[in-house]
N, C-alpha and C positions, 0 to 999 in steps of 0.2 A: 619320029614317032607321035602319033596322035594321043590326046589325052583319054582315059577310059571313058567308056560310055557310063552313063548313070547307074544303069542296071548291073554294070560290072563292078561297080563300087559298094553297093547295097541292094538287098532284096526289095527294099521300098524307101521312099524318101524319109530322111530323118528330119523331123519337125520339132517344134518348141514343145508340143505335149508328148512326143515320144521320148525326149530328153527328159522332161519332167518326170515322167513315168519311171525311166530308167534311174534317175537320181533317187526318187524316191524309195525304189526297190532296194538299191544298196545302203540305205538309210540315212541318206541326206536330208536334213530337216530344218524347217524355220528356226532361226537364232544361232545356227551354227556359225563358226569362223572357219573358213576353208581356204587353204592355199592352193590354187588351181594351176596345174601343169597340163597342157593341152597340145593337140595335134589335130587342126580341122580336118585334113584330109583322111586321117585315120578313123574318122567316126563314119564314113561312108558318104552318101550324096545328102548333103545338109541344105535343105530348102531355105534358101535366104542367106546361107553362109555364116560367117562368124556372129552377126547380130542374133540369129537364131539361138545360138549357144549361150551368149551373154544374157538375152532375155530369159531363157530357161533356168539359168543358174539365180538370177534375181528373183524369179517367181518363187523358187523354191525356198532359197536362203531368206528371203524377205528382208526389209529394212532393218528388222530385228537382230539380225546376223551380219556378218561380214564376209564378202568375197574379196580376195586378194590374189593378184597375179603378178609375177615378175615381168618387169617392162624395161629390162637392161638394155643400155646403148654402150656395147664395149668399144666401139670407135671413138669415144670421147676420152682418149689417153694421151699421155705424152708420146710423140713419135717415136722416141727412142725405145719405148717399150711395146710398140706394134709389132706383130709376130706373124700375124695371118691375114695377109702377108706382110713382110717387113717392107718398110718404105727405105728408100735411099737415104743415107745420112745427110746428103747435100740438101735434102727436102726439110729436114728437121725444123730449121729457123722458120720458113714459110709457113709450115703448118702450125707452129706454135703462135705465130702472129695472126693468122688467118682464121683458125678453127672457130667456128662459131661457138657462143656459149651454150651450155646446157640450159635448156628452157622446158621445165616439166610439161607445158602445155602444148609445145611445138616439137620438141625433138622426138624423132620417131623410135620405137623399139628397133632391135636388130637382132635376128636369129631367133626371136622369141615365138614368132608365129602370127597368123592372122587374127586369133582369137585376143591374145593380151594387146595387139595393136589396136583393134576394134574397141576393146574394154576401155583402154586408157581414154578414149575419147568420149565416153559416154557422160551424160549429165550426172552430177554429183560424185563421179569418180575422183579421188584425190590421188596425187602422185608424189612420192617422196622425192627429196632434193639431191639425192646422190646422183652424179653425173654418168656413172657407168653402171651402177648396180641398183636402179630405182626399182619400186614396187608400186603398183596402183591398188587403191582400195575403195570399195564402196560399201556402205551400210553403217550399222550403229557405231562401230569403233574404227571407221576409216581414218579419222584425224589421229588417233592414237596409234595406229599402225605406221602412218607415213610421217608423221612429225618429228623432227630432230634426228634425221638418219644420218649417223656419224660417218665421217669421211675417212677415218683412218682404217679401220677394218670394217668394211662396207657390209659384210655378212656375220658380223659378230654381235656382240651385247647392245651395241647402240643402233641395231638394224631393225627393220620391219620383222624380220625372221624371229629375232628375240620377243618381239612384242605379240607375234602370233603364238609363240610357245607360251608366253604370260597367260594368253587369253585360252589357253588349252586347245589350240585350233588343230585342225586336221589337215592332212594333204590329199588332194583329190586329183587323181590322174584320169585325164579325159583322153584316150587314145593315146597315151604315153606310158611309160614304164618308170620305175623306181631309178632309172640312168638319168632321169631328167630333174630329180629332186635337189632343189637348192638348199633346202633345210640341213641336209647334210653338212653343209660348209658352217652351219652355227655349231653343231655337234664337233667338227673338227676344231674350231675356235676354242670351245669349252674343255676339250680333251688336252689341249697344249698347256 
């Protein structure tokens, strides 16, 4: 099956300016802190791809606000806990010895999509130090959001999610739904 034609994806090209207009129309404004969950393919035919979306977000939020995205790398785990797919037990020792360490500037995101993977590579974007559940942030509070990400409960009170909450941040879905909302994990942690 061939990929859809551009005109099958959207009535017109999605551009930096059209995204900016749409973001402003829904109330996104300079100085906000936003946790962005996104799907590039759901936005239509985006002229320039993921960088177009990141550029639009940065232009609307400005450096006075903060853009945050999940940049998880779930493959960075003990092989005994690998489930999707599980690896043979006979491989565990080799994986433990040979798995490259988590490096915020190099370790790619997994399963997060093209926009977060693009975003984490942008200038002045900072990434938290959790090897599985990192977040990347840009803007006024990027360091506050990403510094000292706790290892024990990676989505709890010592996480970027808690710091976004402290900043009275908002969740912004771009082509996704509430089903992708990582901030629910903070609520689950606090409810226990």
